[in-house]
C-alpha positions as CSV (number, residue, x, y, z in Angstrom):
1,M,67.9,69.0,-67.3
2,F,67.9,68.2,-63.6
3,K,68.4,64.9,-61.8
4,S,68.3,63.8,-58.2
5,D,70.8,61.4,-56.6
6,S,71.9,58.5,-58.8
7,A,69.4,55.8,-59.4
8,N,70.0,52.1,-59.3
9,E,68.4,49.6,-61.6
10,Q,64.6,49.6,-61.2
11,S,61.8,47.8,-62.9
12,A,59.5,50.6,-63.9
13,V,59.4,54.4,-64.0
14,G,56.4,56.7,-63.9
15,V,56.4,59.8,-66.2
16,D,54.2,62.9,-66.6
17,G,54.5,66.0,-68.6
18,C,55.1,69.2,-66.7
19,R,56.1,72.9,-67.3
20,G,59.7,72.0,-67.2
21,G,59.4,69.2,-69.7
22,W,59.0,65.6,-68.3
23,I,59.1,64.6,-64.7
24,A,60.0,60.9,-63.9
25,V,60.3,58.9,-60.7
26,D,61.2,55.3,-59.9
27,E,59.9,53.0,-57.2
28,H,62.7,54.2,-54.8
29,G,61.9,57.9,-55.1
30,H,64.7,58.8,-57.5
31,W,63.4,61.9,-59.4
32,F,64.5,63.2,-62.8
33,L,63.4,66.3,-64.7
34,A,64.2,66.3,-68.4
35,G,63.6,68.5,-71.4
36,S,63.0,65.5,-73.6
37,F,61.6,62.1,-73.2
38,L,64.7,60.5,-74.7
39,E,66.7,61.9,-71.8
40,I,64.5,60.0,-69.4
41,L,65.2,56.7,-71.3
42,H,68.9,57.4,-71.1
43,Y,68.8,58.2,-67.4
44,F,66.7,55.1,-66.6
45,P,68.1,52.6,-69.1
46,N,66.4,49.2,-69.6
47,R,63.3,50.2,-67.6
48,R,59.7,49.9,-68.5
49,V,58.2,53.3,-68.7
50,F,54.6,54.2,-67.8
51,I,53.5,57.6,-69.2
52,D,50.5,59.8,-69.2
53,I,50.5,60.8,-72.9
54,P,48.5,59.2,-75.8
55,I,50.4,56.4,-77.5
56,G,49.1,55.0,-80.8
57,L,47.1,57.3,-83.1
58,S,44.1,57.0,-85.3
59,D,44.3,57.3,-89.1
60,P,41.8,56.9,-91.9
61,L,42.0,53.1,-91.6
62,I,42.3,52.4,-87.9
63,N,40.3,54.2,-85.2
64,R,41.5,54.6,-81.6
65,V,38.7,53.4,-79.2
66,V,40.4,52.9,-75.9
67,E,38.9,56.2,-74.5
68,D,35.4,54.9,-75.2
69,V,36.2,51.8,-73.1
70,A,37.8,53.8,-70.3
71,R,35.4,56.7,-69.8
72,P,32.6,54.7,-68.1
73,L,35.1,53.7,-65.4
74,L,35.9,57.3,-64.7
75,G,32.3,58.5,-64.0
76,R,32.4,62.2,-63.1
77,R,36.1,62.3,-63.9
78,S,35.5,61.2,-67.5
79,S,36.3,64.6,-68.9
80,S,39.9,64.2,-67.9
81,L,40.3,61.6,-70.6
82,F,40.3,63.0,-74.1
83,T,40.6,61.3,-77.4
84,P,43.8,62.4,-79.1
85,P,43.9,63.8,-82.6
86,C,44.6,61.5,-85.5
87,R,48.2,61.2,-86.6
88,E,47.8,63.5,-89.6
89,A,46.4,66.2,-87.3
90,V,49.2,65.7,-84.8
91,Y,51.7,66.6,-87.5
92,A,49.8,69.6,-88.8
93,G,51.5,73.0,-88.7
94,T,48.7,75.0,-87.1
95,Y,45.7,74.5,-84.8
96,R,43.4,75.5,-87.6
97,E,44.9,73.0,-90.0
98,A,44.8,70.2,-87.3
99,N,41.2,71.0,-86.4
100,Y,40.2,70.7,-90.1
101,I,42.1,67.5,-90.6
102,N,40.7,65.8,-87.5
103,K,37.1,66.8,-88.5
104,R,37.7,65.3,-92.0
105,I,39.3,62.0,-90.7
106,C,37.6,61.5,-87.3
107,G,34.4,63.5,-87.7
108,K,35.1,65.9,-84.9
109,G,37.4,68.8,-84.1
110,I,40.0,69.2,-81.4
111,S,40.0,71.6,-78.5
112,I,42.7,74.3,-78.1
113,Q,43.7,72.6,-74.8
114,C,44.3,69.3,-76.7
115,W,46.3,71.2,-79.4
116,N,48.5,72.6,-76.6
117,I,49.8,69.1,-75.8
118,V,50.2,68.0,-79.4
119,P,54.0,68.7,-79.3
120,R,54.3,66.1,-76.5
121,I,52.2,63.6,-78.5
122,R,54.3,64.2,-81.5
123,E,57.5,63.8,-79.6
124,I,56.5,60.3,-78.2
125,D,55.0,59.2,-81.5
126,A,58.1,60.1,-83.5
127,L,60.3,58.4,-81.0
128,L,58.3,55.1,-81.1
129,R,58.2,55.1,-84.8
130,E,62.0,55.6,-85.1
131,N,62.7,53.1,-82.4
132,P,60.4,50.1,-82.8
133,H,61.8,48.2,-79.8
134,L,60.3,50.9,-77.5
135,K,56.8,49.8,-78.4
136,E,57.3,46.9,-75.9
137,T,58.7,49.0,-73.1
138,V,56.8,52.3,-73.1
139,F,53.3,52.0,-72.0
140,E,50.4,54.5,-71.8
141,S,48.3,54.9,-68.7
142,H,46.1,57.6,-67.2
143,P,46.6,58.7,-63.6
144,E,42.9,59.4,-62.9
145,L,41.9,56.0,-64.2
146,T,44.7,54.4,-62.2
147,F,43.6,56.2,-59.0
148,A,40.0,55.1,-59.6
149,C,41.1,51.5,-59.9
150,F,43.2,51.8,-56.7
151,N,40.1,53.3,-55.0
152,Q,38.1,50.1,-55.5
153,R,37.0,51.3,-59.0
154,T,35.5,54.5,-57.6
155,P,36.3,57.9,-59.2
156,L,37.9,60.3,-56.8
157,S,35.9,63.1,-55.2
158,F,38.2,66.1,-55.6
159,S,40.1,67.7,-58.5
160,K,43.8,67.0,-58.4
161,K,44.4,70.7,-58.6
162,T,43.0,71.3,-55.1
163,A,44.6,70.6,-51.7
164,E,41.8,68.2,-51.0
165,G,42.5,66.3,-54.2
166,R,46.2,66.1,-53.6
167,L,45.6,64.7,-50.1
168,E,43.0,62.2,-51.5
169,R,45.5,60.9,-54.0
170,L,48.5,60.8,-51.7
171,N,46.4,58.9,-49.1
172,L,45.7,56.3,-51.8
173,L,49.4,56.0,-52.6
174,M,50.3,55.7,-49.0
175,K,47.9,52.8,-48.5
176,H,50.2,50.9,-50.8
177,N,53.3,52.2,-49.2
178,P,53.6,55.0,-46.6
179,V,57.0,56.0,-48.1
180,Y,55.2,57.8,-50.9
181,E,54.6,60.8,-48.6
182,A,58.4,61.1,-48.3
183,Y,58.8,60.6,-52.1
184,F,56.3,63.4,-52.7
185,Q,58.0,65.8,-50.3
186,K,61.4,65.0,-51.8
187,G,60.0,66.0,-55.2
188,R,58.6,69.2,-53.8
189,S,62.0,70.1,-52.4
190,L,63.8,69.4,-55.6
191,F,61.6,71.2,-58.1
192,S,59.7,74.5,-58.0
193,S,56.1,74.6,-59.1
194,K,57.2,76.3,-62.3
195,Q,59.2,73.2,-63.1
196,A,56.7,70.5,-61.9
197,A,53.4,71.3,-60.1
198,P,52.4,69.1,-57.1
199,D,49.8,67.3,-59.2
200,D,52.5,66.4,-61.8
201,L,54.6,64.8,-59.0
202,I,51.6,62.9,-57.7
203,D,50.7,61.6,-61.2
204,A,54.2,60.5,-61.8
205,L,54.2,58.6,-58.5
206,C,50.9,57.0,-59.4
207,L,52.3,55.7,-62.6
208,S,55.5,54.5,-60.9
209,L,53.3,52.6,-58.4
210,L,51.3,51.1,-61.3
211,G,54.4,50.0,-63.2
212,N,55.8,48.3,-60.1
213,S,52.5,46.6,-59.1
214,P,50.4,43.9,-60.8
215,H,48.8,45.5,-63.8
216,K,47.0,44.6,-67.1
217,Q,45.9,46.0,-70.4
218,L,42.4,47.6,-70.3
219,M,41.3,46.0,-73.5
220,Q,42.3,43.5,-76.1
221,P,45.4,44.4,-78.0
222,L,44.8,46.9,-80.9
223,R,47.7,48.5,-82.8
224,D,47.7,51.5,-85.1
225,S,49.0,51.5,-88.7
226,E,52.6,51.9,-87.4
227,G,52.3,48.9,-85.1
228,I,52.1,51.0,-82.0
229,P,49.7,49.7,-79.3
230,M,46.5,51.8,-78.6
231,N,45.7,50.8,-75.1
232,L,45.8,51.8,-71.5
233,V,47.4,49.9,-68.6
234,I,45.5,49.7,-65.3
235,P,46.0,47.9,-62.0
236,S,45.0,44.3,-62.0
């Protein structure tokens, strides 16, 4: 666990998964790297949290459809938005078992790339199920969709893994507030790429900006069988 200088009370925090665990940043550029999502909630108490991880999962009775609504808005970047496995598959012990379960319940398998982030999905799902009050303060969003909305609803030109893509995204953040360049550089100075890659920092900054700007739900409210919202937050 690593934290930057002490943070004051803020309204919203952006969070992204990274090699070191979870990377979080508030609207004043206070960074926090944690091994668990619960540590972030303790470090930033009483905040709304915007996170790039699926929240709310399908089961045999309720199907998650928000990705179907969102993909047309992403155009050539639509492949960056995957439909998460159903809850039973998320709690499977092996990839083979999860793939079989998801085919049986949802009619399609899951990729190995998707399976690799299942532990993060499971962590958030278990936390929300055990702490029902968090359902109203932890929100799912998607950086690529958010950037497209900030870009006059136009998908970005370059991959976030490239230097051109990082600059493209930073320029969009700086249009809202030039200080985001300093926030990004601060994050680079605090964390190695083995802890949090540059695109992880940019995604966390994007979600922080989203949470502290006018925003709305992408679609009409839909909750899973545990009462957890299945939706995405986007800029208004």
